[in-house]
C-alpha positions in Angstrom: 29.7 45.5 71.0 28.8 43.8 67.7 25.6 44.3 65.7 24.2 41.0 66.9 24.8 42.0 70.5 22.9 45.3 69.9 20.1 43.5 68.3 19.9 40.9 71.1 19.8 43.7 73.7 17.1 45.6 71.8 14.9 42.5 71.5 15.4 41.5 75.1 14.3 45.0 76.3 11.4 45.2 73.9 8.1 45.9 75.8 4.5 47.0 75.2 5.4 50.5 74.3 7.7 49.4 71.5 4.8 47.4 70.0 2.4 50.4 70.4 4.9 52.6 68.5 5.3 50.0 65.8 1.5 49.7 65.5 1.2 53.5 65.2 3.9 53.8 62.6 2.3 51.0 60.6 -1.1 52.6 60.9 0.2 56.0 59.8 1.9 54.4 56.8 -1.3 52.5 56.0 -3.3 55.8 56.1 -0.8 57.4 53.8 -0.9 54.6 51.3 -4.6 53.5 51.6 -3.7 50.0 50.3 -4.7 47.9 53.4 -1.5 46.0 53.2 -0.2 47.5 56.4 -3.5 47.4 58.2 -3.2 43.9 59.5 0.4 44.2 60.7 -0.6 47.4 62.6 -3.5 45.6 64.3 -1.2 42.7 65.1 1.3 45.1 66.7 -1.5 46.6 68.8 -2.6 43.1 69.9 0.9 42.1 70.6 1.3 45.2 72.8 -1.7 44.1 74.7 -0.3 40.6 75.1 3.1 42.0 76.3 1.3 44.2 78.8 -1.1 41.6 80.2 1.2 38.5 80.1 4.9 39.1 79.5 6.1 36.1 77.5 9.5 37.4 76.4 10.6 38.7 73.1 10.5 35.2 71.4 6.9 34.7 72.4 6.0 38.3 71.4 7.6 37.8 68.0 5.8 34.5 67.5 2.5 36.0 68.5 3.1 39.0 66.2 3.9 36.7 63.3 0.9 34.4 63.9 -1.4 37.4 64.3 -0.2 39.0 61.0 -0.7 35.8 59.1 -4.1 35.1 60.7 -5.5 38.6 60.4 -4.3 38.9 56.8 -5.9 35.5 56.0 -9.2 36.5 57.5 -9.3 40.2 56.9 -8.1 40.6 53.3 -11.1 38.8 51.7 -13.4 41.0 53.8 -11.8 44.2 52.6 -11.7 43.0 49.0 -15.5 42.2 49.2 -16.1 45.6 50.8 -14.2 47.4 48.1 -16.0 45.5 45.3 -19.5 46.6 46.5 -21.4 49.0 44.4 -20.3 52.6 44.9 -22.5 55.0 46.7 -25.2 56.3 44.5 -25.6 60.1 44.2 -22.3 60.8 45.9 -21.4 64.5 45.1 -24.5 64.7 42.9 -27.3 66.0 45.0 -29.8 66.3 42.1 -29.5 62.5 41.4 -30.7 61.8 44.9 -33.9 63.8 44.2 -35.5 61.1 42.0 -38.6 59.9 43.7 -38.8 63.0 46.0 -42.0 65.0 46.2 -42.5 68.7 46.1 -45.0 71.5 45.6 -45.1 73.5 42.4 -44.3 77.2 43.1 -44.8 78.4 39.5 -45.6 76.5 36.3 -46.5 77.7 32.7 -45.9 76.4 29.2 -44.2 73.1 30.4 -41.7 74.7 32.7 -41.6 76.3 36.2 -40.2 75.8 39.7 -40.9 73.4 42.5 -39.9 73.5 46.2 -38.5 70.2 47.4 -37.6 70.2 51.1 -35.9 73.6 51.5 -34.7 74.2 47.9 -36.5 75.6 44.9 -35.6 73.8 41.7 -36.2 74.5 38.0 -38.7 71.9 36.6 -40.1 70.8 33.3 -43.0 68.5 32.7 -45.1 67.2 29.8 -48.2 67.2 32.1 -50.5 70.2 32.3 -49.8 71.2 35.9 -50.9 74.0 38.2 -49.0 75.9 40.9 -49.7 74.4 44.3 -49.9 70.8 43.0 -47.8 68.0 44.5 -45.4 66.5 42.0 -42.8 63.7 42.0 -39.3 64.0 40.5 -39.1 61.4 37.7 -35.7 62.3 36.2 -32.9 64.8 36.5 -31.2 66.7 33.6 -28.3 68.8 35.0 -30.0 71.1 37.5 -33.4 70.8 35.9 -35.9 68.3 37.4 -38.4 66.4 35.3 -41.6 66.0 37.3 -44.9 64.2 36.9 -48.2 64.6 38.7 -48.6 62.4 41.8 -51.3 59.8 41.1 
């Protein structure tokens, strides 16, 4: 048997499970690379598997559908992913103290421009230029490392 005969036999016997396996292999490769280049062919392989299962059209039809799906999904999906990747990154990611700006808390202790405040379930070190008293409600105006700069709530 020649190589062409083997290839023709393989293509003629190709079914939905082959497309599912191809889709999984492409999806795993995409997850390993994280480039989104293989995402659309993986989705196209899954859709081709669905087509082969619901309406067997032969290997020529499946290959044509796969090719058309790869082109169409890439054409529509790639700009969406690029726009999504160019959006502003998440603010405060891995920086809990930066998410505290604007939060309100109650002063636990305060003297000589420094003290501590309880915000939600955590006690933070604070500084302020205002003359504040323990028990007052304050708002976080800025963050300097692990120290919160607070101001009196108006």
